[in-house]
C-alpha positions in Angstrom: -7.1 -7.6 -17.0 -4.7 -5.1 -15.4 -4.2 -5.0 -11.6 -2.4 -2.5 -9.5 -0.4 -4.4 -7.0 2.9 -4.6 -5.1 6.1 -6.2 -6.3 8.5 -7.3 -3.6 12.1 -6.0 -3.8 14.8 -5.5 -1.2 16.7 -8.1 0.7 15.9 -10.7 3.3 14.3 -9.3 6.5 13.9 -5.9 4.9 11.1 -6.0 2.4 10.4 -3.0 0.2 7.8 -3.0 -2.5 7.2 -1.3 -5.8 3.6 -0.4 -6.7 3.1 -1.5 -10.3 0.5 -2.0 -13.0 0.7 -5.6 -14.1 -1.3 -8.1 -16.1 -3.3 -10.3 -13.6 -1.8 -13.4 -15.1 1.8 -12.5 -14.5 3.5 -13.6 -11.3 4.0 -11.3 -8.3 7.6 -10.4 -9.1 7.3 -11.0 -12.8 6.6 -8.8 -15.8 4.8 -5.5 -15.3 3.6 -2.6 -17.4 4.6 0.4 -15.4 6.1 1.4 -12.0 3.7 3.7 -10.1 5.5 4.2 -6.8 7.1 2.5 -3.9 6.3 1.3 -0.3 8.8 0.7 2.5 7.5 -1.2 5.6 10.5 -0.3 7.7 10.0 3.5 7.6 7.5 5.0 10.2 6.3 8.2 8.5 5.9 8.9 4.8 6.7 5.3 4.0 5.3 5.4 0.4 5.3 7.5 -2.7 2.7 7.2 -5.4 2.2 8.9 -8.8 -1.5 9.7 -8.4 -2.0 10.9 -12.0 -0.8 7.6 -13.4 -2.8 5.7 -10.9 -5.9 7.6 -11.9 -5.1 6.8 -15.6 -4.9 3.1 -14.9 -8.1 3.2 -12.8 -9.9 4.9 -15.7 -8.7 2.1 -18.0 -10.3 -0.5 -15.8 -7.4 -1.6 -13.6 -8.3 -3.2 -10.3 -6.2 -2.3 -7.2 -5.3 -4.8 -4.6 -6.6 -4.2 -1.0 -3.3 -2.8 0.2 -2.7 -0.6 -2.9 -6.3 0.7 -2.6 -5.5 1.9 1.0 -2.3 3.5 -0.2 -4.2 5.3 -2.9 -6.7 6.6 -0.3 -3.8 7.8 1.9 -2.1 9.5 -1.1 -5.3 11.4 -2.0 -6.1 12.3 1.6 -2.8 12.8 3.6 -4.8 13.4 6.8 -5.6 9.6 6.9 -3.3 7.5 8.9 -2.5 3.9 8.3 -4.6 1.4 10.2 -1.7 0.3 12.5 -0.8 3.9 13.4 -4.2 4.8 14.8 -4.5 5.1 18.6 -6.0 2.1 20.3 -9.2 2.5 22.2 -8.7 3.3 25.9 -8.4 0.2 28.0 -10.9 -0.3 30.8 -9.7 0.2 34.3 -7.9 -2.7 35.8 -9.9 -4.9 38.1 -9.2 -4.2 41.8 -8.3 -7.1 43.9 -10.4 -7.3 47.0 
């Protein structure tokens, strides 16, 4: 079975990832079939690039994306979506007054 998942690259304390199509039996950083894009956790905006045509091809062949890759696919297809951590937090309730 083919999975779409991330492969860790980069150096210590600066993780970057390649989004790859790989056999589910291969290790995380092991053999893969194709590189589909990249993801950098240190960049604030536009922190990933994805070849959507190739992703659609692999999905049509029955590949299963990991949770994180699935969210990146949604963001690539709809750029208006923001990552979960970039959303504004709900307004805090007013502080309790001491009395």
